[in-house]
ROTOR-176109 format. One record per atom (N, C-alpha, C): atom name; x negated, y, z negated. Coordinates in Angstrom, 3 decimals. Layout:
% ROTOR-176109
- at; x; y; z
- CA; X; Y; Z
...
***
This chain:
% ROTOR-176109
- at; x; y; z
- N; -26.554; 13.284; 26.823
- CA; -27.035; 13.578; 28.168
- C; -26.335; 12.652; 29.163
- N; -25.715; 13.230; 30.193
- CA; -25.013; 12.403; 31.168
- C; -25.994; 11.605; 32.029
- N; -25.521; 10.467; 32.480
- CA; -26.328; 9.623; 33.358
- C; -26.250; 10.192; 34.785
- N; -27.387; 10.518; 35.347
- CA; -27.450; 11.047; 36.698
- C; -28.567; 10.349; 37.454
- N; -28.570; 10.550; 38.757
- CA; -29.635; 9.997; 39.587
- C; -30.997; 10.503; 39.106
- N; -31.041; 11.779; 38.800
- CA; -32.314; 12.367; 38.346
- C; -32.702; 11.871; 36.950
- N; -31.744; 11.786; 36.024
- CA; -32.090; 11.358; 34.676
- C; -32.569; 9.916; 34.637
- N; -32.118; 9.107; 35.589
- CA; -32.563; 7.708; 35.663
- C; -33.805; 7.535; 36.548
- N; -34.194; 8.619; 37.223
- CA; -35.367; 8.533; 38.086
- C; -35.092; 7.892; 39.443
- N; -33.832; 7.696; 39.751
- CA; -33.473; 7.038; 41.024
- C; -33.886; 7.900; 42.206
- N; -33.875; 9.197; 42.032
- CA; -34.258; 10.100; 43.115
- C; -35.724; 9.944; 43.507
- N; -36.504; 9.291; 42.660
- CA; -37.917; 9.079; 42.929
- C; -38.185; 7.760; 43.673
- N; -37.155; 6.920; 43.782
- CA; -37.313; 5.634; 44.444
- C; -37.321; 5.763; 45.958
- N; -37.944; 4.816; 46.614
- CA; -37.916; 4.796; 48.069
- C; -36.505; 4.420; 48.529
- N; -36.207; 4.652; 49.789
- CA; -34.904; 4.301; 50.338
- C; -34.666; 2.797; 50.171
- N; -35.687; 2.006; 50.452
- CA; -35.555; 0.549; 50.317
- C; -35.226; 0.155; 48.878
- N; -35.887; 0.772; 47.913
- CA; -35.616; 0.465; 46.509
- C; -34.222; 0.930; 46.085
- N; -33.789; 2.063; 46.609
- CA; -32.456; 2.547; 46.291
- C; -31.390; 1.603; 46.844
- N; -31.591; 1.136; 48.078
- CA; -30.648; 0.185; 48.675
- C; -30.610; -1.116; 47.879
- N; -31.778; -1.557; 47.415
- CA; -31.838; -2.763; 46.595
- C; -31.083; -2.531; 45.288
- N; -31.248; -1.358; 44.703
- CA; -30.543; -1.039; 43.479
- C; -29.033; -0.994; 43.686
- N; -28.603; -0.424; 44.805
- CA; -27.175; -0.413; 45.129
- C; -26.630; -1.828; 45.190
- N; -27.375; -2.713; 45.848
- CA; -26.949; -4.110; 45.957
- C; -26.863; -4.763; 44.581
- N; -27.848; -4.492; 43.733
- CA; -27.828; -5.066; 42.388
- C; -26.628; -4.564; 41.579
- N; -26.348; -3.279; 41.705
- CA; -25.196; -2.712; 40.989
- C; -23.911; -3.322; 41.517
- N; -23.782; -3.405; 42.832
- CA; -22.584; -3.975; 43.454
- C; -22.372; -5.411; 42.973
- N; -23.462; -6.195; 42.987
- CA; -23.380; -7.600; 42.567
- C; -23.043; -7.736; 41.080
- N; -23.322; -6.712; 40.296
- CA; -23.055; -6.791; 38.862
- C; -21.596; -6.495; 38.519
- N; -20.834; -5.981; 39.470
- CA; -19.440; -5.645; 39.208
- C; -18.602; -6.914; 39.189
- N; -17.583; -6.946; 38.345
- CA; -16.723; -8.146; 38.309
- C; -15.931; -8.256; 39.602
- N; -15.723; -9.497; 40.041
- CA; -14.989; -9.707; 41.297
- C; -13.569; -9.203; 41.175
- N; -12.972; -9.402; 40.029
- CA; -11.609; -8.927; 39.795
- C; -11.632; -8.044; 38.559
- N; -11.338; -6.732; 38.752
- CA; -11.350; -5.852; 37.575
- C; -10.202; -6.181; 36.628
- N; -10.445; -6.019; 35.352
- CA; -9.394; -6.240; 34.362
- C; -8.436; -5.056; 34.432
- N; -7.192; -5.329; 34.218
- CA; -6.136; -4.277; 34.329
- C; -6.427; -3.094; 33.426
- N; -6.982; -3.314; 32.259
- CA; -7.235; -2.190; 31.346
- C; -8.362; -1.272; 31.848
- N; -9.126; -1.721; 32.844
- CA; -10.185; -0.892; 33.410
- C; -9.728; -0.080; 34.613
- N; -8.480; -0.255; 35.005
- CA; -7.949; 0.466; 36.159
- C; -7.185; 1.683; 35.653
- N; -7.627; 2.890; 36.069
- CA; -6.937; 4.099; 35.576
- C; -5.465; 4.132; 36.030
- N; -4.628; 4.705; 35.191
- CA; -3.198; 4.792; 35.514
- C; -2.967; 5.497; 36.839
- N; -3.770; 6.521; 37.133
- CA; -3.517; 7.255; 38.369
- C; -3.780; 6.364; 39.597
- N; -4.700; 5.393; 39.492
- CA; -4.917; 4.462; 40.600
- C; -3.667; 3.608; 40.809
- N; -3.129; 3.088; 39.722
- CA; -1.934; 2.255; 39.819
- C; -0.752; 3.060; 40.348
- N; -0.628; 4.305; 39.910
- CA; 0.459; 5.158; 40.392
- C; 0.320; 5.427; 41.887
- N; -0.912; 5.661; 42.335
- CA; -1.157; 5.923; 43.744
- C; -0.866; 4.692; 44.582
- N; -1.270; 3.527; 44.114
- CA; -0.962; 2.291; 44.839
- C; 0.559; 2.077; 44.943
- N; 1.269; 2.322; 43.850
- CA; 2.720; 2.174; 43.855
- C; 3.354; 3.165; 44.838
- N; 2.853; 4.389; 44.855
- CA; 3.384; 5.406; 45.771
- C; 3.173; 4.982; 47.215
- N; 1.974; 4.504; 47.540
- CA; 1.666; 4.090; 48.909
- C; 2.487; 2.871; 49.310
- N; 2.678; 1.935; 48.384
- CA; 3.474; 0.748; 48.697
- C; 4.917; 1.149; 48.997
- N; 5.469; 2.023; 48.176
- CA; 6.843; 2.501; 48.380
- C; 6.963; 3.187; 49.731
- N; 5.990; 4.015; 50.056
- CA; 5.985; 4.725; 51.342
- C; 5.901; 3.745; 52.508
- N; 5.049; 2.746; 52.388
- CA; 4.889; 1.751; 53.463
- C; 6.160; 0.938; 53.649
- N; 6.799; 0.540; 52.551
- CA; 8.027; -0.261; 52.635
- C; 9.181; 0.553; 53.214
- N; 9.145; 1.875; 53.008
- CA; 10.204; 2.748; 53.533
- C; 10.072; 2.952; 55.040
- N; 8.879; 2.667; 55.604
- CA; 8.661; 2.896; 57.033
- C; 7.997; 1.658; 57.670
- N; 8.739; 0.544; 57.710
- CA; 8.178; -0.677; 58.268
- C; 7.802; -0.500; 59.736
- N; 6.718; -1.111; 60.136
- CA; 6.304; -1.044; 61.530
- C; 5.562; 0.212; 61.929
- N; 5.415; 1.169; 61.018
- CA; 4.770; 2.418; 61.359
- C; 3.244; 2.296; 61.343
- N; 2.724; 1.485; 60.469
- CA; 1.281; 1.331; 60.341
- C; 0.759; 0.199; 61.221
- N; -0.556; 0.013; 61.145
- CA; -1.203; -1.096; 61.878
- C; -2.096; -1.832; 60.918
- N; -2.254; -3.122; 61.115
- CA; -3.169; -3.863; 60.237
- C; -4.604; -3.339; 60.369
- N; -5.312; -3.329; 59.246
- CA; -6.678; -2.802; 59.240
- C; -7.570; -3.552; 60.219
- N; -7.435; -4.872; 60.303
- CA; -8.269; -5.673; 61.198
- C; -8.077; -5.206; 62.640
- N; -6.858; -4.885; 63.026
- CA; -6.565; -4.401; 64.379
- C; -7.292; -3.086; 64.658
- N; -7.233; -2.178; 63.726
- CA; -7.894; -0.880; 63.872
- C; -9.420; -1.068; 63.940
- N; -9.947; -1.903; 63.059
- CA; -11.377; -2.149; 63.025
- C; -11.851; -2.791; 64.322
- N; -11.123; -3.784; 64.810
- CA; -11.479; -4.420; 66.094
- C; -11.525; -3.403; 67.228
- N; -10.577; -2.508; 67.241
- CA; -10.507; -1.470; 68.269
- C; -11.732; -0.550; 68.180
- N; -12.098; -0.157; 66.974
- CA; -13.249; 0.721; 66.792
- C; -14.543; 0.017; 67.176
- N; -14.660; -1.268; 66.835
- CA; -15.886; -2.001; 67.161
- C; -16.027; -2.263; 68.645
- N; -14.931; -2.246; 69.378
- CA; -14.956; -2.507; 70.819
- C; -15.377; -1.287; 71.628
- N; -15.323; -0.105; 71.005
- CA; -15.697; 1.126; 71.735
- C; -17.193; 1.164; 71.963
- N; -17.605; 1.647; 73.153
- CA; -19.046; 1.708; 73.466
- C; -19.789; 2.761; 72.654
***
């Protein structure tokens, strides 16, 4: 039987309890994933994006700059 929100009874929890559970799950994750736990397609996608970014220097913007701009909007 696959693990689902319903099979674990999570759908019966209050919003507050679900948020607490999310925090507990997040905190249980390792800070740095081991390489063997990273799917090959993730590594391939990262390599593809890095190659694309290096081929077009100056085209993107730093994430912090974009986030600051979004946070400044009313």
